Every structure is written in structure tokens, then in C-alpha cells.
C-alpha positions in Angstrom: 12.2 -2.9 -3.9 9.1 -0.5 -4.1 5.8 -2.5 -4.1 2.8 -0.6 -5.9 -0.7 -1.6 -6.1 -2.9 -0.5 -9.0 -6.5 -1.2 -10.2 -6.2 -2.9 -13.7 -10.0 -3.5 -14.2 -13.0 -2.0 -12.6 -16.3 -3.7 -13.2 -19.9 -2.6 -12.0 -22.1 -5.3 -12.3 -25.9 -4.3 -12.9 -27.7 -7.5 -12.3 -31.4 -8.2 -13.3 -34.0 -5.7 -11.9 -34.6 -5.9 -8.1 -31.0 -7.2 -7.4 -28.1 -5.5 -5.9 -25.3 -3.9 -8.1 -21.7 -5.2 -7.2 -18.4 -3.4 -7.7 -15.4 -5.5 -8.5 -11.6 -4.4 -8.8 -8.9 -6.6 -10.2 -5.6 -5.6 -8.3 -2.0 -5.7 -9.8 1.0 -5.5 -7.8 3.9 -3.7 -9.6 7.5 -4.1 -8.1 9.7 -1.4 -8.8 13.4 -0.7 -8.3 14.6 2.5 -6.4 14.7 4.4 -9.7 11.1 3.6 -10.0 11.6 1.2 -13.1 9.3 -1.6 -13.3 10.8 -5.0 -12.6 7.9 -7.4 -12.3 4.1 -7.3 -12.5 1.8 -9.7 -10.8 -1.5 -9.3 -12.9 -4.0 -10.7 -10.7 -2.5 -9.9 -7.2 -6.0 -9.5 -5.8 -9.8 -9.2 -6.5 -11.9 -7.0 -4.5 -15.8 -7.6 -4.6 -18.3 -5.5 -2.8 -22.0 -5.0 -2.8 -23.2 -1.4 -3.6 -24.8 -1.3 -0.2 -21.6 -1.7 1.7 -20.4 1.9 0.5 -23.7 3.6 -0.2 -23.3 5.9 3.1 -19.5 6.6 2.3 -18.5 10.0 1.1 -15.6 10.8 -1.1 -14.3 14.1 -1.9 -15.3 15.8 -5.2 -13.4 18.8 -6.9 -16.1 20.0 -9.2 -16.3 23.3 -11.3 -19.8 24.0 -10.6 -22.8 22.6 -8.5 -24.6 21.3 -11.6 -21.9 20.1 -13.9 -19.2 17.4 -13.5 -16.5 16.8 -16.1 -15.2 13.5 -17.3 -11.9 14.1 -15.5 -13.7 14.7 -12.3 -15.8 11.3 -12.8 -12.4 9.6 -13.2 -11.1 11.1 -10.1 -14.1 10.2 -8.0 -13.8 6.7 -9.4 -10.0 6.6 -8.9 -10.5 7.8 -5.1 -13.2 5.3 -4.6 -11.1 2.4 -5.9 -7.9 3.4 -4.0 -9.7 3.7 -0.8 -10.9 0.0 -1.3 -7.4 -1.0 -1.8 -6.1 0.9 1.2 -8.7 -0.6 3.3 -7.9 -4.1 2.4 -4.1 -3.9 1.8 -2.9 -0.7 3.6 -0.4 1.8 2.0 -0.1 5.4 1.1 -0.3 7.4 -2.1 3.1 9.0 -3.1 3.4 12.2 -5.2 2.5 10.3 -8.4 -0.9 9.3 -6.8 0.7 5.7 -6.9 -0.6 3.4 -4.0 2.6 2.3 -2.4 2.7 -0.6 0.3 
């Protein structure tokens, strides 16, 4: 059985002025057979909640088309990379060729 983790919801809380923003990720566990067919989903496997200050100094790779413009796809890729790094830090695992996080 292949165990996959995926983010099902990403929330950025922007509290009242002067308060610190937080990032929350709801993590699903997807169980797949050896043919990669989904056999079961655990919808709320975990919740990761971190203050923005805990990642403010962390760098993530960005593949942009130019120095002054970033596309919507590139924004998605940066958010994806950030969220996957949070899940790997907490649960371990590696990305497969489909960019799925496998435990």
C-alpha cells in the first residue's frame, strides 16, 4: 500500500493589525494500491499551524520568467513547495515523479 500526503486546505490567517499572521495546512492521507488507484482517504490526517515568523528567513526556489514578473503558475509552485516542505519536515517522505509526497 502506498501512503500519500496532500494538502487539502491552505489558510493564511491575517489577524487584526499588529498581530502575527499564521499559516494553517489541513493534510489528507491518501492510501493507494500498487497500481496507484485510490483505496482510501483520511480527510483530516493532520493539521499544521505555524506563525509566519517561524519561516520568514527560509528560502524556497522560484523559477521565474523575469526578475519583475511572476505568473500565477509560479505563485502556485512557490506555495506548493512551501507547503510540501512543511509536511516533509513534520512527517518525512519523498516526492515521486508526479510530485506526490509519498511516505
